[in-house]
N, C-alpha and C positions, 0 to 999 in steps of 0.2 A: 504494499499498500504506499510504503514512502520509501524514497531514494535519498539514503543519507550522502552527506559530503558538504556539510555546512560549509567550511572555508573558503568552497569553489562554488557555492552557491546550492540552496537546496530547491529539490522539488518536490510537493507532497499532492497526493489525490486521494479525495475524501472518496471512497471506493459505491461505485453504485452496483448492487447486486441486481442481478439480471435475470429473469426466469429464460426454462425453455423457449415462450413462447414471444421473448419480447429479444427481437434482434435490431442493429443498428442499422439495420436499414426500414424500420418501423417509424423512424424520427427523421422531420428535418427541419431544418431553420425556418425561423421564419419570421423572427427580430433580431437585431446585433444594438449592442449598446453604440457601436462604433461602425463607422461603414470600413473601416478597413480593420485588419485585425494586428495589433499593437509587435513589433517584432521581436518583443521580451518574450511572447507566448510560446513562439515556434521558434526559440534559441535558447540555450545556454542562461539561465538568470546572471552569471559572473559573480564574483564575491562579494559578501556581503549580501542576498539577497534570499529571501525564502516565497518560492513560488507555489498557491496551493489552489488547488481546482474543487469545488463542493458541488454536485447536484442536488438539487431538490423544485416540489413541485412548485413552491414561488418563489420567487427573488429575497424576500425576505430572509427566507429560510434557509439558501445556499447562504446568501452573508451572511449569518449567525454562525452556520455549521464553518464556515470558512475561518471566521474568527477565532472558532471554539480550535479549531487544527491550528491555526499559526500559533499561538498560546499552549498546545499541547506539542507542538514541536519543539516551543523554546524553554520548555519547561525540561522535558528528555535533553536537550542539548546542554541545558545547566546541570540540571541534576542527573546527573549518569546513573543514578541507583535507583532511581526513580521507574518503580515497577506497577502494573495495573493489571488489576482483575479481567478488565475488559480493555482488547486494543482500540474498540471503538462500539461504543454502546448504543451507539443507532446508528440507522442507512436508511437511505432508500431500497426500495424494495417493487420492484417493475414483474407484476403478474398480472396473467389476461389483460395485458395494455393499461394495467390499471397501475399508480402509483403511490405507495402508501411510505408516510413518514412516521417514525416514532421518534419522543419527544426527549430522551434522558440522554442524548449525545454529550450535553453540554457539562452534566452535572457533576462528573469525577475529577474532570481537568478546571471550571472554574472551581472547585473545591482545593484544588491542589495551588491553584493560584495564590489563594486565599492564603494559605497555608507559607507561603516563600512573600515577606511585605515588602523585600525588596525588588520584585518581581511587576512593573507593571501592566494594568490593563491592556490589551490589544485594545485597538479601536483602527477602523478603517481609512479612517480622514488621515490616517501617517502613513499611507499606503503608498507607493511610488509610481501605483500603475492599477487600472483594474478594468476587465473586460467582460461580459457579459452573453449569450448568448439563448433565446428561446426558443426551444424546437417545440414540435407539435405532433401529437403520435399519430400516422395515417389513418390508422382504422378509427381510435377513440377519441382524437382529436383535443386528446388531453393534454396540459404544458407540461415542460419538463424546463426549469431554468438552470443553464451550467455557469456559474459563476468563478472566476480566477483572479487573482490577486496577485501583485508583486510587493512584495513587505518587503522594506528596509532591516539587516540585522547585522552589522557588522561584527568583524573578529573580535576588534577591541570592547565592544557592548558584549559579545559573548563570553570575553576575559575577565573582564568586570563582574558578569554575574557568576560567574565563576566562582570566583575570591569569595564572594558575600555568601552565597550557598553554601563553601565550605566553613566557613568562621561559623555561620548560624545552624548549620546541622551540627559542629563541632560540639556550639554549645548544648542543643536539644540531648545530645550522647552522653556528654558529661552531666546533666542534671537526670538522664537516667543513671548512671553510675553509680551518682549521690544516692538516689535514694534506694538502690540496690544494695550498697555497701550499708547503708542506715537499717537495713529490713531486722538486722539481728539487736541492734541495740534501741531501736525505738521504744519509749518509755512514756510518751502522754498522747492523750488523743488529741492532742493538736499535732504530734508530729505523725501520728495514723492520717489525720485526715490533709494536713500538705501532702502527705507523699499521693493518698487520693487523687486529691486534684492535679498536681506533677504527672500523676500517670495517664488519669484522663487528658488533657491536655498533648502527651506524650505518643498517647496511641492514638488520637486523633491526626496528628503529624508524621509519624512514620510512614514514610512510603512504603518502606520495603517489607516485603510479610516477614523476616526473620523479626527483624527488630520490633515489629507488630505485634506479632505472638508474645515475647519476652514482657513486652508492658504490660500487653491483656494479663497474662498469669501472675506477673508481681503483683499487680492491680487488685487481683483476688485475692492474692495471699496476704495482702494489708487488712483487705476489708475483713478478713477469715478471722485474723489477729481480735478483733472486739469478743469473740465468741471463747478466745484463752483466757481473758482478764477474768482472774478470781477474785470474790470478795470475801472475806474472812473478820473476824471478830474477837478481837480481844479485852475480857471482862477489865475494867478499872476502876469499877467499886459497885456497890449494892445496888446501884440505879443507875448504870455510866456503862456506856463500851466502847471502842476505840474501833471503827470499822475500817479496813482496809482494804483497797484494791492493788492485788501486785499483775505482773504478763511477766510468766518466765521465772515467778519465783522471787521478783524483783519488784521493787514500788513501780507504780503507774500512776501518771496522776493524769486525772480527767476534768475536763470542765462540769459534767454534771454533780448535780446533787442527788443521792440515792432516796427512794420514799423509802419510809419505815412505818409501819403498820405495826397494830397489836389487836386483839381480840380482848385485850383487859386492860394493859397498859394503857396511861394517858400522860396529856401535858407531852408528847414526845418532843424532844429539838434535834434537830440535826446541825454540825457547824462545822465545815471543812478545816482542816488544817490548811500554815501557811503553803506548804508544799503542794496541796492540791491532792495526796496519797491518800490522806484517811480524814476519816469523819469523827468526830466526836458527838455520841450519840448518849443524851438523857433521858429520863425518863420518869413516872411515876408507876409504883404496884401498888397503890392503895386499893384500887380495885379487883385485882387479882386474888382467886382461892387458892390458901394452898391444897395440894394434892393434885390439882389440877396441871395441864401441860400449856403453863404459859410462855407462850414465846413473841420475839419481833421478826417480824417479817421484813427481810432489805430486800429490794428491790432495784435494778437502774438498767436504762436503756441507752446502749451504746453502739451507734449505727444501727444494724439491722439485729443486733446482740438483745437479748430480752437476760439480764443478769439476776439471778437471787440469792438467796439463802437464811435460813432461819439462824435464831440466836435463843436461847435458853432464858429465862427468866426468872 
């Protein structure tokens, strides 16, 4: 679909998938944008240009497809490790002399461009030249627009964008390495939430499937950490407990205050310690009856995990 050789000029065609019943002889050119076909259309574009041809049932669709193809070409030239699940998510299809077009051609490439803040949007107003033909099917009389654009993209611009991409991508990789190395030592809900936010962003950014899978896997492991937090209680008086939260047997700081209830105890107060890893719980047992199983029920929600324990009083 594409002939790569950017430094000598790049020619790209947005492929038209044609059914067996639709041959080139079925179409005739009935209108053109210029009386004479431009010279660049039939010759090598030369260094510093991209040439793209797109075909669609309307001129507007063909222009949009050409913009998207230019954007995709630039992104793949700049970010050499970019891979896509589909080379072309949308195409025109001609079957039984009818042309149909799906609508998801641009979605992945527009998203990729949005991920790279230093890549400006492609605009046909910056084109060095454009040319289109309106073709008509001899049997169905349906229109097909063939739109070609000559777009400037110099070697110096490519080199500059590659440098910016390598720096930007390096920052993202370093962020992943930091979060990965911090997994074993994270000790707070704030730390887990920051890691989750970072990995969510990286999972959306990473173009290649290897790093994307690694980010998604690590994201799941961080989320699962909340389920590993343990609530314990140490009695500090007749009517008081020190309730602690731990992860991997070490103090774990949380920004949540546990809910403490009881079937009989009253005037329950929960006060967090300064470091956020424990809570001083005081209560009154004046309404509790001796000989019955009287407890404090301690519960806390962290992420999607619901943690709980019961303490004898």
